[in-house]
N, C-alpha and C positions, 0 to 999 in steps of 0.2 A: 700517605707519611705514616704510622703509629704515633698516639698520644704517649710518651714518654713521662707526661707531668704526674709528679708524686700526687697520689689520693688525696682530698681534704682531710684536717685533720679531724680526728674526733671528740665526742666530750666522754667525761668518766663521772662516775659520783663517789666520792670518798667519804667511808664510814670510819669514824673511831669504834672501838667496840665497846669496851668496859663503861656504863653508865649512859651509852647512848644506844646500841643495839640491845644489850642485857643489864638488867640490873645489878650489876657484880662487880667485883673488884678481882685484880691478881691473887689476892687473899684467900679469896674463896676456892679457888683451884688449890691455893697448895694445901689449906686446912684440909680439904677433901681427899687427897691423895695421902695426908698422914693418917687422918684418922681412918683409913682402909687399912694401912699399913699396922696400926699398933693395937696393942691387946685392948679388947675393951674395959678392961679395969684400969687401962690406964690413958681413954682415951678423954675424959672427963678433969682430968688432972692436967694434962696436956694444953686441951683447951682454953684453961683457965689462965695458963702460963701464957700462952700465944695473944690472948686477949691484951695480958698487960701488956705484951711486946710490942702490938699493934697501936700503942698512943704513939711511942718515939715515931712509926712510919706516918702515923699522921701529922704528926709535928713537921717532920721532912717532906711530907706533899706540901704541905703548905708553903715550904720554902723552895720546893724545886722538885716537880714529880720525876725528871729524869735521875735525878741521885736518890730518889726512894726506889727505883725499879733496880737501879747497882745494890743499893744495899737490901734491898728484897730477895733478889736473887740470889744471894749466897745461902740462902737457909735452905738449898736444893744441894749444894755440895755435899759430896759424900754420896746423894741418894742414886739406888740402881739404875740406868738410865732408860733397860728394858722393861724394866716392871714398872717404872712412872707411865713410859709411854705407850704400855699398853691398858692404862688405865683411862687414856684419854676418851675413849667410846663411853665409858661408863659415866667419866665427869660429865660428857657433856649431856647424857641422858639427865643424870641427878641432881648437877649442878647449875649447868647452864637453861636448858630447854626449860624448867619450869621459870625462871628470871628472863626471859626473853619478852622484848614489851611485843602488846600486839599488833600493835601498829607496822611493825618491819615487813611481814610479808608483803603487804599490799603498796607499801613503798619501795620495796627491791623492787617486786614486779614494774610498778608503773616507768622504774628507770630504766629496766629492763627494753621494756615498750619501745620506751624512745631512743633505744640503740646506746644505750652509753651504757661503758663495761663499770660494772660492781668490783670496787676494790677497797679493802681493807686495811687501814691503816693503824697500827696498835701496839702498843708496849707489851702485850698479851704475849708468851711464846707460842710458834706456830705450831708444834704439834697438838696446842690446848685448842687452836681453832679451826682444827682443820675438819671435826667434824663439820661444824657450823658452816664452813667454805662448801661444802659436797652438799650437804641439805639446801643450803640456799641458792647454790651455783653460781656464787663469786669467782668471778672472773682472775684476778689477781690479791694477795697478801703481800704487804711490807709489813712484815712482825720479825722480830728477834728470835734466835734460835740459842740454846743454853750449849755451851760447849761439854764434850766429854773427855774425860782419859779411863783408861783401862775399865769399860762399862759402866762409870758411876761419872757423874755430873760434876763439873769443877766449882760451879756456883757463877761461873762469870759468863759475859755475852759473846756472839760474836762478832761485836760491833759497838759503836755507840746504841745506848737505848734509845728506844723512838718515842719522841716525845717532845715537846717543845719544838725548838727550832728543826730539831731533828725530823718530824714529821714533814714542813714543806720543801725540806730537803730531798728528803728520799720522795715526795711528790713529784717534784721539778724534774728527778731524775727518770722516773717512771713516764714521764708524759714525755719527756722528749724520746725515749727508745721507743715508745708504743703511738708516738704520733698524735697525740692527748694534748687540746687545746685547754689549758686550765680556765681560760675565762670564760669560757662555754661550761665548765664544768660546774658540779657542784660539791658541797660538803658537809657533815653533820657532826656535830661534838655537842657535848654536855656541859665542858668545862673552862672556865678559861686559861685553864693550860691547854686546850684544845685552838685557842685564839690563832695561833699563827699557822695552822693548816684551815682553819676558815678563813684568814685571810687570802688564804695563796691561791684560792679558787674564786669565780664569780659569781658564783650563786651560793653564799653562805646560810645554816639552817643549825638555828641553836634547838636543842632536844633537852626538854628539864632542864633548862642552865641553872648552874648555879648564879649567885646575885650578881657576880660579877661580870660573868656574860652574858646574865639577862639585860643588865645594864647599858653594855654594849650594843648586844643585839636589837634592843629598843632604839638607841639613840642613831642607829644608823638603818633601822628600817630592814632589817632580817627577819626572814619568819620567825618565831617560835612554836616548836610545835610542845604540847602536853601530853607524852606517850604514856601508857597506863599498861597495866600487867595483872591477868587473873590470878590471884594469889590461891585459889581453889585446883590449879591443873595439879595435877598429879600426885593429888592429895599433898600439895603444899599448903603449910600453913607460917603462920607471922612465930 
């Protein structure tokens, strides 16, 4: 008689993206796209205006990161979807690769060698992280998409922003569908906003944590990683 019992569950490793794997924010990518589209004479003017606008985003971020994502992605409203998506590879090369932490290659490789599925759980838009996913062999991505109408972005997401409690909700759904045991799984985050995600796995890790997350990680005995990046890569300077 053949054995028809289901296979044993696997483990996964869930990574936040911005601030955890890459020293960047969603503002860096939008800024990159806009500067590419603007005439040189307008770039400095736009950049100054955008920096002022970012002050309000920082305030909202302190209150609720999910609401920040909703507000911020409205900046994409009316932008040509095809043109922006076509810039994703250049954005990865110019704005993301230089900001990748040096330790992520080894970390991802170690989890792959342990037969864990590598999953991104991020509030960053799917097409922006796609080149990273390809380069590092990420197995799955839990990321939002921007809605489109008549070839332009509407500024709205295809569902709830992926942050806060939405992250563990997506993780549990993924785990159920893919036969993943979250108790055996690892999670990496950098912010107190990632706490629900980290609490959803059996092996949480804090990466360059903010003060609130560092306090919790220390009290609970979670590993705390201080990751760095070589700021001279690709000619990057401060």
